[in-house]
All heavy atoms as an XYZ file, in Angstrom:
802
protein
N      10.579     34.221     87.551
C      11.042     34.997     86.439
C      10.956     36.447     86.832
O      10.103     36.847     87.579
C      10.204     34.548     85.307
C       9.805     35.104     84.036
S      10.138     36.517     83.195
C       8.733     37.445     83.550
N      11.852     37.193     86.313
C      11.889     38.624     86.575
C      11.351     39.328     85.330
O      11.962     39.287     84.269
C      13.329     39.046     86.874
C      13.450     40.499     87.215
O      12.893     41.355     86.555
N      14.209     40.772     88.252
N      10.183     39.991     85.439
C       9.538     40.584     84.268
C      10.363     41.702     83.650
O      10.309     41.923     82.441
C       8.138     41.077     84.613
O       8.194     42.092     85.587
N      11.152     42.401     84.450
C      12.013     43.448     83.887
C      13.083     42.829     82.990
O      13.407     43.373     81.939
C      12.643     44.275     85.002
C      11.635     45.134     85.723
C      12.258     45.895     86.876
C      11.149     46.616     87.633
N      11.585     47.119     88.902
N      13.626     41.685     83.414
C      14.584     40.957     82.578
C      13.924     40.554     81.264
O      14.512     40.695     80.199
C      15.066     39.677     83.279
C      16.280     39.830     84.132
C      16.723     38.474     84.687
O      16.792     37.486     83.928
O      16.996     38.422     85.886
N      12.694     40.028     81.363
C      11.986     39.565     80.169
C      11.778     40.711     79.192
O      11.982     40.558     77.989
C      10.648     38.944     80.564
C       9.837     38.487     79.387
C       8.790     39.143     78.814
C      10.005     37.285     78.637
N       8.294     38.419     77.762
C       9.035     37.280     77.631
C      10.896     36.225     78.723
C       8.904     36.245     76.713
C      10.779     35.189     77.811
C       9.788     35.206     76.825
N      11.369     41.872     79.671
C      11.133     43.016     78.796
C      12.411     43.466     78.103
O      12.384     43.851     76.937
C      10.540     44.179     79.598
C       9.128     43.940     80.059
C       8.636     44.998     81.023
O       9.277     46.068     81.138
O       7.601     44.764     81.666
N      13.526     43.421     78.803
C      14.790     43.913     78.263
C      15.574     42.866     77.481
O      16.311     43.206     76.560
C      15.675     44.452     79.396
C      15.074     45.673     80.046
O      14.501     46.521     79.371
N      15.176     45.755     81.352
N      15.452     41.602     77.868
C      16.260     40.559     77.258
C      15.562     39.208     77.396
O      15.989     38.362     78.184
C      17.645     40.522     77.919
C      18.563     39.489     77.315
O      18.328     38.995     76.221
N      19.613     39.148     78.035
N      14.487     38.970     76.643
C      13.758     37.714     76.813
C      14.607     36.479     76.534
O      14.433     35.455     77.185
C      12.593     37.826     75.828
C      12.928     38.934     74.913
C      13.898     39.820     75.616
N      15.551     36.592     75.602
C      16.393     35.436     75.280
C      17.287     35.036     76.451
O      17.674     33.888     76.585
C      17.288     35.716     74.060
C      16.523     35.944     72.779
C      16.205     37.415     72.546
O      16.430     38.258     73.444
O      15.708     37.729     71.465
N      17.633     35.987     77.299
C      18.542     35.710     78.408
C      17.865     35.606     79.764
O      18.534     35.467     80.783
N      16.548     35.666     79.783
C      15.822     35.630     81.045
C      15.835     34.230     81.646
O      15.601     33.242     80.960
C      14.360     36.081     80.847
O      14.364     37.404     80.327
C      13.591     36.056     82.156
N      16.136     34.180     82.932
C      16.106     32.903     83.653
C      14.691     32.641     84.139
O      14.022     33.526     84.650
C      17.045     32.942     84.849
C      18.486     33.069     84.460
C      19.373     33.209     85.673
N      18.943     34.373     86.448
C      19.008     34.458     87.769
N      19.500     33.479     88.476
N      18.611     35.538     88.391
N      14.267     31.402     83.985
C      12.963     30.968     84.477
C      13.164     29.965     85.591
O      14.100     29.174     85.555
C      12.163     30.279     83.356
C      11.674     31.203     82.304
C      12.487     31.555     81.239
C      10.404     31.726     82.375
C      12.039     32.401     80.253
C       9.944     32.577     81.391
C      10.756     32.921     80.329
N      12.283     30.013     86.537
C      12.272     29.033     87.611
C      10.928     28.332     87.539
O       9.891     28.943     87.728
C      12.469     29.712     88.969
C      13.787     30.418     89.075
C      13.913     31.738     88.695
C      14.906     29.751     89.544
C      15.135     32.395     88.777
C      16.131     30.394     89.634
C      16.249     31.723     89.248
N      10.977     27.074     87.211
C       9.780     26.260     87.036
C       9.418     25.678     88.393
O      10.007     24.698     88.827
C      10.110     25.173     86.013
C       8.935     24.446     85.446
C       8.308     24.906     84.304
C       8.473     23.279     86.033
C       7.249     24.211     83.750
C       7.409     22.587     85.497
C       6.806     23.055     84.350
O       5.751     22.366     83.808
N       8.483     26.317     89.077
C       8.145     25.926     90.444
C       6.662     25.563     90.500
O       5.806     26.399     90.218
C       8.456     27.067     91.435
C       9.931     27.477     91.320
C       8.102     26.647     92.862
C      10.283     28.743     92.064
N       6.384     24.342     90.853
C       4.999     23.881     90.961
C       4.315     24.507     92.178
O       4.940     24.726     93.216
C       4.957     22.353     91.078
C       5.449     21.636     89.842
C       4.504     21.774     88.664
O       3.298     22.002     88.868
O       4.988     21.654     87.527
N       3.029     24.773     92.035
C       2.256     25.391     93.108
C       2.285     24.553     94.384
O       2.363     25.088     95.485
C       0.809     25.614     92.660
C      -0.036     26.323     93.698
C       0.474     27.717     94.026
O       0.744     28.502     93.142
N       0.615     28.023     95.295
N       2.249     23.243     94.237
C       2.273     22.365     95.410
C       3.554     22.564     96.221
O       3.537     22.507     97.446
C       2.132     20.896     94.994
C       0.777     20.529     94.440
C       0.565     20.943     92.984
O       1.549     21.301     92.295
O      -0.594     20.940     92.541
N       4.653     22.811     95.529
C       5.928     23.066     96.200
C       5.851     24.366     96.998
O       6.324     24.425     98.144
C       7.057     23.121     95.168
C       8.415     23.367     95.766
C       9.031     22.409     96.552
C       9.078     24.565     95.537
C      10.290     22.628     97.103
C      10.336     24.798     96.074
C      10.931     23.833     96.857
O      12.167     24.059     97.409
N       5.242     25.389     96.433
C       5.073     26.662     97.140
C       4.216     26.441     98.386
O       4.520     26.957     99.464
C       4.438     27.733     96.229
C       5.368     28.077     95.066
C       4.073     28.984     97.019
C       6.660     28.751     95.432
N       3.149     25.661     98.264
C       2.301     25.388     99.419
C       3.092     24.697    100.528
O       2.938     25.028    101.705
C       1.097     24.540     99.029
C       0.106     25.251     98.148
C      -0.128     26.599     98.070
C      -0.770     24.646     97.204
N      -1.098     26.866     97.143
C      -1.521     25.682     96.596
C      -1.002     23.342     96.816
C      -2.483     25.438     95.618
C      -1.958     23.104     95.848
C      -2.694     24.146     95.264
N       3.941     23.738    100.138
C       4.782     23.055    101.127
C       5.722     24.041    101.810
O       5.916     23.996    103.025
C       5.601     21.931    100.479
C       4.751     20.747    100.048
O       3.591     20.624    100.508
O       5.249     19.945     99.223
N       6.314     24.936    101.027
C       7.212     25.946    101.600
C       6.473     26.857    102.576
O       7.010     27.233    103.622
C       7.856     26.795    100.493
C       8.843     26.084     99.581
C       9.327     27.049     98.495
C      10.026     25.534    100.353
N       5.257     27.218    102.220
C       4.457     28.072    103.103
C       4.199     27.377    104.429
O       4.310     27.998    105.487
C       3.138     28.456    102.416
C       3.319     29.427    101.279
C       2.035     29.703    100.512
O       1.053     28.930    100.640
O       2.014     30.684     99.775
N       3.860     26.093    104.363
C       3.605     25.329    105.585
C       4.848     25.240    106.462
O       4.758     25.252    107.684
C       3.110     23.917    105.238
C       1.696     23.881    104.720
C       1.251     22.476    104.359
O       1.929     21.497    104.737
O       0.206     22.362    103.698
N       6.016     25.167    105.827
C       7.273     25.027    106.559
C       7.927     26.363    106.886
O       8.980     26.406    107.523
C       8.241     24.162    105.738
C       7.737     22.748    105.522
C       8.592     21.974    104.536
O       9.752     22.358    104.309
O       8.087     20.980    103.992
N       7.317     27.469    106.441
C       7.871     28.789    106.707
C       9.122     29.095    105.898
O       9.932     29.937    106.292
N       9.279     28.441    104.762
C      10.480     28.609    103.938
C      10.203     29.451    102.690
O      10.732     29.196    101.624
C      11.028     27.241    103.527
C      11.430     26.326    104.677
C      11.812     24.950    104.153
C      12.593     26.939    105.449
N       9.371     30.454    102.837
C       9.016     31.304    101.714
C       9.087     32.765    102.144
O       9.182     33.081    103.335
C       7.600     30.981    101.223
C       6.534     31.567    102.123
C       5.880     32.737    101.775
C       6.207     30.965    103.330
C       4.923     33.292    102.615
C       5.260     31.501    104.172
C       4.611     32.667    103.808
O       3.678     33.217    104.647
N       9.081     33.639    101.167
C       8.953     35.074    101.403
C       7.911     35.598    100.423
O       7.587     34.934     99.440
C      10.292     35.832    101.204
C      11.306     35.423    102.260
C      10.839     35.639     99.808
N       7.404     36.766    100.695
C       6.496     37.402     99.749
C       7.269     38.428     98.949
O       8.048     39.202     99.505
C       5.329     38.056    100.484
C       4.349     37.058    101.038
C       3.089     37.701    101.590
O       2.930     38.936    101.490
O       2.260     36.955    102.133
N       7.045     38.430     97.638
C       7.693     39.423     96.803
C       6.938     40.747     96.877
O       6.005     40.888     97.671
C       7.838     38.919     95.356
C       6.502     38.688     94.674
O       5.444     39.050     95.172
N       6.546     38.048     93.519
N       7.309     41.699     96.047
C       6.727     43.047     96.097
C       5.224     43.079     95.861
O       4.541     43.978     96.343
C       7.418     43.947     95.072
C       8.865     44.223     95.395
C       9.541     45.048     94.322
O       8.881     45.457     93.342
O      10.755     45.271     94.463
N       4.702     42.118     95.112
C       3.269     42.097     94.817
C       2.502     41.090     95.666
O       1.328     40.853     95.446
C       2.993     41.867     93.312
C       3.526     43.004     92.471
C       3.550     40.549     92.850
N       3.184     40.477     96.640
C       2.519     39.581     97.575
C       2.497     38.122     97.181
O       1.824     37.320     97.829
N       3.229     37.747     96.111
C       3.326     36.340     95.726
C       4.287     35.623     96.664
O       5.310     36.167     97.052
C       3.876     36.185     94.298
C       2.977     36.782     93.236
O       1.746     36.714     93.393
O       3.527     37.307     92.247
N       3.973     34.392     96.997
C       4.885     33.557     97.780
C       5.923     32.960     96.851
O       5.580     32.344     95.836
C       4.125     32.423     98.476
O       3.224     32.940     99.416
N       7.196     33.145     97.214
C       8.293     32.571     96.447
C       9.257     31.898     97.414
O       9.299     32.246     98.593
C       9.029     33.638     95.598
C       9.630     34.725     96.488
C       8.109     34.235     94.541
C      10.560     35.676     95.769
N      10.037     30.924     96.935
C      11.004     30.266     97.819
C      11.975     31.285     98.416
O      12.462     32.181     97.720
C      11.723     29.281     96.902
C      10.753     29.017     95.800
C      10.031     30.317     95.603
N      12.236     31.142     99.694
C      13.112     32.072    100.406
C      14.491     32.177     99.748
O      15.101     33.239     99.740
C      13.244     31.645    101.867
C      13.888     32.678    102.726
C      13.793     32.320    104.188
C      14.231     33.535    104.994
N      13.763     33.491    106.350
N      14.971     31.088     99.166
C      16.294     31.090     98.547
C      16.386     32.054     97.360
O      17.470     32.431     96.942
C      16.689     29.685     98.107
C      15.772     29.105     97.040
C      15.994     27.633     96.810
O      16.921     27.289     96.061
O      15.231     26.849     97.399
N      15.246     32.485     96.822
C      15.226     33.421     95.692
C      14.802     34.827     96.112
O      14.422     35.644     95.269
C      14.285     32.912     94.596
C      14.689     31.592     94.032
C      13.852     30.496     94.140
C      15.910     31.420     93.407
C      14.218     29.267     93.615
C      16.295     30.194     92.887
C      15.438     29.113     92.993
N      14.901     35.108     97.365
C      14.430     36.371     97.932
C      14.995     37.604     97.220
O      14.290     38.585     97.024
C      14.796     36.409     99.421
C      14.315     37.615    100.152
C      14.551     37.486    101.641
O      15.328     36.608    102.073
O      13.943     38.272    102.378
N      16.232     37.555     96.804
C      16.874     38.731     96.217
C      16.952     38.688     94.692
O      17.713     39.441     94.093
C      18.282     38.885     96.806
C      18.241     39.122     98.296
O      17.436     39.915     98.776
N      19.078     38.425     99.038
N      16.154     37.835     94.076
C      16.197     37.676     92.621
C      15.173     38.540     91.885
O      15.169     38.576     90.660
C      15.967     36.205     92.242
C      17.006     35.258     92.776
C      18.328     35.374     92.054
O      18.357     35.814     90.901
O      19.344     35.015     92.667
N      14.275     39.204     92.603
C      13.244     40.004     91.948
C      12.215     39.151     91.225
O      11.622     39.579     90.241
N      11.993     37.939     91.728
C      11.069     37.016     91.066
C       9.621     37.396     91.303
O       9.266     37.960     92.329
C      11.273     35.593     91.575
C      12.603     34.933     91.296
C      12.562     33.496     91.789
C      12.951     34.985     89.838
N       8.813     37.027     90.339
C       7.378     37.179     90.480
C       6.693     36.032     89.750
O       7.272     35.444     88.845
C       6.908     38.521     89.936
C       7.291     38.752     88.495
C       7.068     40.170     88.045
O       7.976     40.986     88.240
O       5.985     40.437     87.512
N       5.489     35.742     90.166
C       4.708     34.725     89.488
C       4.264     35.357     88.180
O       3.630     36.401     88.158
C       3.480     34.296     90.325
C       3.895     33.837     91.716
C       2.682     33.229     89.574
C       4.827     32.659     91.762
N       4.620     34.723     87.087
C       4.408     35.319     85.779
C       3.316     34.604     85.016
O       2.390     35.194     84.522
C       5.742     35.280     85.042
C       5.763     35.868     83.692
C       5.340     37.122     83.328
C       6.251     35.249     82.515
N       5.562     37.307     82.001
C       6.118     36.171     81.476
C       6.805     34.008     82.255
C       6.514     35.892     80.178
C       7.202     33.738     80.974
C       7.057     34.667     79.950
N       3.458     33.303     84.942
C       2.495     32.495     84.209
C       2.529     31.086     84.810
O       3.586     30.624     85.228
C       2.838     32.498     82.704
C       1.689     31.991     81.867
C       4.101     31.741     82.430
C       1.884     32.256     80.385
N       1.386     30.460     84.893
C       1.355     29.110     85.446
C       2.168     28.178     84.566
O       2.176     28.302     83.333
C      -0.081     28.612     85.535
C      -0.908     29.318     86.577
C      -2.315     28.763     86.660
O      -2.659     27.802     85.946
O      -3.086     29.310     87.463
N       2.845     27.237     85.191
C       3.731     26.337     84.447
C       2.965     25.551     83.381
O       3.470     25.372     82.272
C       4.466     25.397     85.394
O       3.559     24.677     86.198
N       1.754     25.109     83.671
C       0.983     24.352     82.676
C       0.620     25.239     81.488
O       0.677     24.802     80.340
C      -0.280     23.751     83.298
C      -1.056     22.859     82.349
C      -0.238     21.686     81.848
O       0.370     20.974     82.620
N      -0.210     21.482     80.540
N       0.279     26.479     81.748
C      -0.042     27.412     80.666
C       1.186     27.661     79.801
O       1.107     27.663     78.572
C      -0.583     28.740     81.239
O      -1.744     28.463     82.022
C      -0.925     29.720     80.132
N       2.339     27.849     80.450
C       3.586     28.039     79.722
C       3.858     26.834     78.818
O       4.163     26.993     77.626
C       4.731     28.251     80.712
C       6.038     28.593     80.073
C       6.317     29.895     79.701
C       6.996     27.618     79.849
C       7.522     30.218     79.105
C       8.203     27.928     79.256
C       8.471     29.239     78.882
N       3.714     25.646     79.361
C       3.892     24.420     78.574
C       2.928     24.381     77.388
O       3.304     24.016     76.277
C       3.671     23.176     79.427
C       4.789     22.895     80.403
O       5.877     23.495     80.262
O       4.575     22.069     81.304
N       1.680     24.753     77.642
C       0.671     24.732     76.578
C       1.018     25.705     75.449
O       0.807     25.394     74.272
C      -0.714     25.053     77.136
C      -1.282     23.939     78.008
O      -0.755     22.803     77.958
O      -2.241     24.219     78.752
N       1.529     26.877     75.792
C       1.926     27.857     74.771
C       3.030     27.281     73.897
O       2.981     27.371     72.662
C       2.383     29.179     75.426
C       1.230     29.838     76.179
C       2.961     30.127     74.376
C       1.665     30.958     77.108
N       4.025     26.677     74.525
C       5.148     26.094     73.783
C       4.662     24.940     72.904
O       5.009     24.852     71.719
C       6.254     25.617     74.747
C       6.768     26.767     75.620
C       7.388     24.936     73.984
C       7.308     27.950     74.891
N       3.833     24.054     73.464
C       3.316     22.921     72.694
C       2.486     23.395     71.506
O       2.598     22.850     70.400
C       2.475     22.014     73.590
C       3.291     21.195     74.557
C       2.384     20.380     75.470
C       3.192     19.721     76.573
N       2.322     19.092     77.573
N       1.658     24.407     71.725
C       0.821     24.934     70.653
C       1.692     25.480     69.524
O       1.462     25.185     68.348
C      -0.114     26.015     71.192
C      -1.112     26.512     70.187
C      -2.303     25.834     69.979
C      -0.868     27.668     69.440
C      -3.227     26.278     69.042
C      -1.783     28.120     68.507
C      -2.958     27.426     68.316
O      -3.871     27.866     67.386
N       2.700     26.260     69.874
C       3.597     26.835     68.866
C       4.337     25.734     68.106
O       4.487     25.809     66.880
C       4.579     27.794     69.527
N       4.796     24.718     68.814
C       5.526     23.619     68.161
C       4.609     22.773     67.287
O       5.039     22.242     66.264
C       6.233     22.762     69.197
C       7.457     23.438     69.773
C       8.197     22.533     70.724
C       9.487     23.190     71.166
N      10.277     22.315     72.028
N       3.352     22.627     67.678
C       2.407     21.881     66.852
C       2.130     22.605     65.534
O       1.866     21.979     64.520
C       1.092     21.627     67.593
C       1.212     20.512     68.601
O       2.065     19.640     68.490
N       0.364     20.540     69.611
N       2.175     23.916     65.564
C       1.964     24.707     64.352
C       3.207     24.706     63.468
O       3.103     24.837     62.259
C       1.552     26.128     64.710
C       0.192     26.177     65.427
C      -0.398     27.522     65.477
C      -0.912     28.080     64.218
N      -1.904     27.424     63.441
N       4.396     24.571     64.096
C       5.657     24.620     63.351
C       6.719     23.886     64.155
O       7.207     24.411     65.159
C       6.063     26.077     63.119
C       7.397     26.214     62.432
O       8.031     25.232     62.038
N       7.853     27.447     62.304
N       7.066     22.697     63.713
C       8.052     21.897     64.451
C       9.411     22.574     64.532
O      10.202     22.283     65.416
C       8.206     20.515     63.818
C       7.016     19.580     63.986
C       7.260     18.274     63.241
C       6.744     19.313     65.458
N       9.704     23.487     63.623
C      10.983     24.196     63.608
C      10.854     25.615     64.158
O      11.575     26.515     63.736
C      11.544     24.230     62.179
C      11.853     22.845     61.671
O      12.435     22.038     62.388
N      11.439     22.548     60.452
N       9.939     25.803     65.083
C       9.705     27.124     65.659
C      11.007     27.662     66.264
O      11.766     26.929     66.893
C       8.560     27.076     66.700
C       8.919     26.244     67.902
C       8.147     28.470     67.124
N      11.260     28.937     66.034
C      12.481     29.561     66.545
C      12.251     30.117     67.942
O      11.104     30.292     68.378
C      12.940     30.708     65.635
O      11.954     31.759     65.684
C      13.144     30.235     64.202
N      13.333     30.439     68.614
C      13.233     31.055     69.932
C      12.471     32.368     69.845
O      11.614     32.648     70.676
C      14.629     31.280     70.528
C      14.678     31.986     71.880
C      13.886     31.209     72.937
C      16.116     32.184     72.323
N      12.744     33.160     68.827
C      12.055     34.440     68.675
C      10.551     34.231     68.490
O       9.734     34.976     69.048
C      12.633     35.228     67.496
C      12.085     36.632     67.445
O      12.166     37.364     68.432
N      11.529     37.011     66.314
N      10.169     33.208     67.728
C       8.744     32.910     67.540
C       8.095     32.460     68.840
O       6.933     32.805     69.117
C       8.572     31.848     66.456
C       8.919     32.362     65.067
C       9.023     31.267     64.032
O       9.377     30.114     64.386
O       8.745     31.555     62.858
N       8.825     31.713     69.661
C       8.291     31.304     70.960
C       8.091     32.516     71.864
O       7.078     32.615     72.563
C       9.222     30.291     71.632
C       9.267     28.908     71.005
C      10.334     28.061     71.678
C       7.912     28.229     71.067
N       9.040     33.430     71.844
C       8.912     34.659     72.643
C       7.687     35.445     72.203
O       6.911     35.918     73.034
C      10.198     35.496     72.544
C      11.345     34.776     73.267
C       9.987     36.896     73.109
C      12.712     35.347     73.000
N       7.497     35.573     70.889
C       6.320     36.270     70.372
C       5.032     35.568     70.799
O       4.050     36.220     71.162
C       6.391     36.377     68.851
C       7.464     37.301     68.296
C       7.540     37.172     66.775
C       7.228     38.740     68.709
N       5.036     34.239     70.763
C       3.851     33.473     71.166
C       3.539     33.675     72.655
O       2.378     33.826     73.040
C       4.055     31.991     70.860
N       4.575     33.695     73.477
C       4.389     33.915     74.916
C       3.852     35.322     75.172
O       2.878     35.513     75.912
C       5.708     33.678     75.675
C       6.088     32.206     75.614
C       5.603     34.166     77.123
C       7.529     31.915     76.007
N       4.471     36.309     74.539
C       4.014     37.692     74.717
C       2.584     37.874     74.227
O       1.787     38.588     74.852
C       4.951     38.664     73.994
C       6.256     38.843     74.724
O       6.366     38.587     75.919
N       7.268     39.277     73.999
N       2.247     37.239     73.129
C       0.887     37.314     72.603
C      -0.102     36.744     73.617
O      -1.133     37.346     73.908
C       0.786     36.551     71.281
C      -0.557     36.696     70.606
C      -0.783     37.722     69.713
C      -1.595     35.802     70.882
C      -2.019     37.867     69.093
C      -2.829     35.932     70.275
C      -3.034     36.970     69.387
O      -4.261     37.115     68.783
N       0.221     35.577     74.162
C      -0.672     34.950     75.139
C      -0.848     35.842     76.369
O      -1.954     36.016     76.877
C      -0.158     33.573     75.560
C      -1.167     32.851     76.411
C      -2.110     32.016     75.818
C      -1.223     33.031     77.788
C      -3.076     31.382     76.581
C      -2.184     32.398     78.553
C      -3.107     31.577     77.947
O      -4.065     30.974     78.714
N       0.248     36.406     76.841
C       0.181     37.265     78.026
C      -0.713     38.475     77.760
O      -1.512     38.859     78.609
C       1.592     37.691     78.465
C       2.341     36.488     79.028
C       1.534     38.820     79.486
C       3.810     36.718     79.241
N      -0.598     39.045     76.573
C      -1.388     40.237     76.265
C      -2.856     39.935     75.979
O      -3.748     40.654     76.405
C      -0.776     40.966     75.068
C      -1.477     42.287     74.778
C      -0.749     43.140     73.757
O       0.426     42.860     73.449
O      -1.373     44.107     73.286
N      -3.117     38.835     75.244
C      -4.476     38.571     74.771
C      -5.164     37.378     75.429
O      -6.322     37.107     75.128
C      -4.461     38.369     73.249
C      -3.973     39.575     72.514
C      -2.699     39.590     71.936
C      -4.759     40.714     72.387
C      -2.241     40.709     71.247
C      -4.309     41.838     71.710
C      -3.054     41.825     71.149
O      -2.597     42.922     70.477
N      -4.456     36.638     76.277
C      -5.004     35.441     76.909
C      -5.537     34.469     75.856
O      -6.618     33.894     75.992
C      -6.086     35.801     77.927
C      -6.407     34.644     78.852
O      -5.527     33.795     79.069
O      -7.553     34.577     79.337
N      -4.759     34.327     74.779
C      -5.122     33.445     73.682
C      -3.849     32.987     72.984
O      -2.823     33.661     73.049
C      -6.027     34.173     72.690
N      -3.956     31.858     72.291
C      -2.805     31.349     71.551
C      -2.655     32.120     70.239
O      -3.636     32.457     69.597
C      -2.967     29.862     71.263
C      -2.954     29.024     72.494
C      -4.111     28.419     72.956
C      -1.785     28.839     73.220
C      -4.111     27.635     74.087
C      -1.763     28.059     74.364
C      -2.928     27.464     74.805
N      -1.409     32.354     69.862
C      -1.112     33.049     68.605
C      -1.253     32.063     67.453
O      -0.619     31.029     67.433
C       0.306     33.608     68.663
C       0.698     34.452     67.480
C       1.998     35.162     67.763
C       2.536     35.988     66.626
N       1.615     36.572     65.721
N      -2.104     32.407     66.475
C      -2.367     31.502     65.353
C      -1.375     31.620     64.223
O      -1.212     30.708     63.452
C      -3.773     31.723     64.811
C      -4.814     31.058     65.700
O      -4.529     29.997     66.266
O      -5.922     31.624     65.818
N      -0.732     32.741     64.066
C       0.190     32.872     62.934
C       1.530     33.372     63.364
O       1.801     33.744     64.407
C      -0.373     33.798     61.858
C      -0.906     35.096     62.421
O      -0.710     35.421     63.581
N      -1.597     35.825     61.594
Protein backbone atom coordinates (compact mmCIF):
# COMPACT_ATOMS: atom_id res chain seq x y z
CA UNK A 1 0.00 0.00 0.00
CA UNK A 2 1.14 3.48 -0.69
CA UNK A 3 0.57 5.66 2.42
CA UNK A 4 0.47 8.86 0.37
CA UNK A 5 -2.40 7.38 -1.67
CA UNK A 6 -4.17 6.42 1.56
CA UNK A 7 -3.87 9.94 3.00
CA UNK A 8 -5.20 11.55 -0.18
CA UNK A 9 -7.75 8.98 -1.34
CA UNK A 10 -8.35 6.06 1.04
CA UNK A 11 -11.35 4.85 -0.96
CA UNK A 12 -9.20 4.47 -4.08
CA UNK A 13 -6.04 3.10 -2.49
CA UNK A 14 -4.82 -0.23 -3.81
CA UNK A 15 -3.78 -2.82 -1.26
CA UNK A 16 -1.50 -5.74 -1.82
CA UNK A 17 -2.19 -8.55 0.60
CA UNK A 18 1.21 -10.22 0.88
CA UNK A 19 1.94 -12.81 3.55
CA UNK A 20 5.25 -12.54 5.39
CA UNK A 21 6.18 -16.10 4.43
CA UNK A 22 5.95 -15.09 0.76
CA UNK A 23 8.33 -12.18 1.37
CA UNK A 24 10.77 -14.55 3.09
CA UNK A 25 10.63 -16.87 0.06
CA UNK A 26 11.30 -13.92 -2.25
CA UNK A 27 14.26 -12.87 -0.13
CA UNK A 28 15.73 -16.36 -0.34
CA UNK A 29 15.30 -16.35 -4.13
CA UNK A 30 16.58 -12.79 -4.58
CA UNK A 31 13.25 -11.64 -6.03
CA UNK A 32 12.73 -8.66 -3.75
CA UNK A 33 13.82 -5.05 -3.42
CA UNK A 34 13.99 -2.75 -0.44
CA UNK A 35 11.75 0.27 -0.41
CA UNK A 36 12.73 3.72 0.89
CA UNK A 37 12.38 2.67 4.54
CA UNK A 38 14.14 -0.68 4.14
CA UNK A 39 11.11 -2.98 3.92
CA UNK A 40 11.41 -5.98 1.61
CA UNK A 41 8.80 -5.91 -1.13
CA UNK A 42 8.30 -8.05 -4.25
CA UNK A 43 10.54 -6.85 -7.07
CA UNK A 44 7.54 -6.65 -9.41
CA UNK A 45 6.21 -3.73 -7.29
CA UNK A 46 9.48 -1.83 -7.23
CA UNK A 47 8.03 1.33 -8.79
CA UNK A 48 4.72 1.38 -6.91
CA UNK A 49 5.91 3.28 -3.82
CA UNK A 50 4.77 0.41 -1.60
CA UNK A 51 5.50 0.14 2.06
CA UNK A 52 4.61 -2.27 4.80
CA UNK A 53 1.67 -0.58 6.44
CA UNK A 54 -0.10 -3.03 8.66
CA UNK A 55 0.14 -6.77 9.14
CA UNK A 56 -2.49 -8.65 7.17
CA UNK A 57 -3.86 -10.39 10.28
CA UNK A 58 -4.20 -7.06 12.09
CA UNK A 59 -5.98 -5.58 9.07
CA UNK A 60 -8.37 -8.54 9.05
CA UNK A 61 -8.98 -8.14 12.78
CA UNK A 62 -9.85 -4.44 12.39
CA UNK A 63 -12.38 -5.24 9.67
CA UNK A 64 -13.88 -8.16 11.63
CA UNK A 65 -14.15 -6.04 14.78
CA UNK A 66 -15.93 -3.23 12.91
CA UNK A 67 -18.32 -5.69 11.23
CA UNK A 68 -19.08 -7.41 14.53
CA UNK A 69 -20.12 -4.05 15.96
CA UNK A 70 -22.22 -3.20 12.87
CA UNK A 71 -23.00 -5.70 10.13
CA UNK A 72 -23.86 -2.80 7.80
CA UNK A 73 -20.60 -0.93 8.38
CA UNK A 74 -19.85 1.52 5.57
CA UNK A 75 -16.59 1.95 3.72
CA UNK A 76 -16.10 5.32 5.41
CA UNK A 77 -16.58 3.71 8.84
CA UNK A 78 -14.01 1.04 7.97
CA UNK A 79 -11.54 3.74 6.93
CA UNK A 80 -12.12 5.54 10.22
CA UNK A 81 -11.63 2.27 12.12
CA UNK A 82 -8.35 1.57 10.30
CA UNK A 83 -7.06 5.10 10.87
CA UNK A 84 -8.04 4.91 14.53
CA UNK A 85 -6.16 1.63 14.98
CA UNK A 86 -3.08 3.01 13.24
CA UNK A 87 -3.05 6.09 15.46
CA UNK A 88 -3.97 4.50 18.81
CA UNK A 89 -3.04 0.81 18.40
CA UNK A 90 -6.54 -0.04 19.59
CA UNK A 91 -9.91 -0.93 18.10
CA UNK A 92 -12.43 1.87 17.65
CA UNK A 93 -15.43 1.26 19.93
CA UNK A 94 -17.88 3.73 18.47
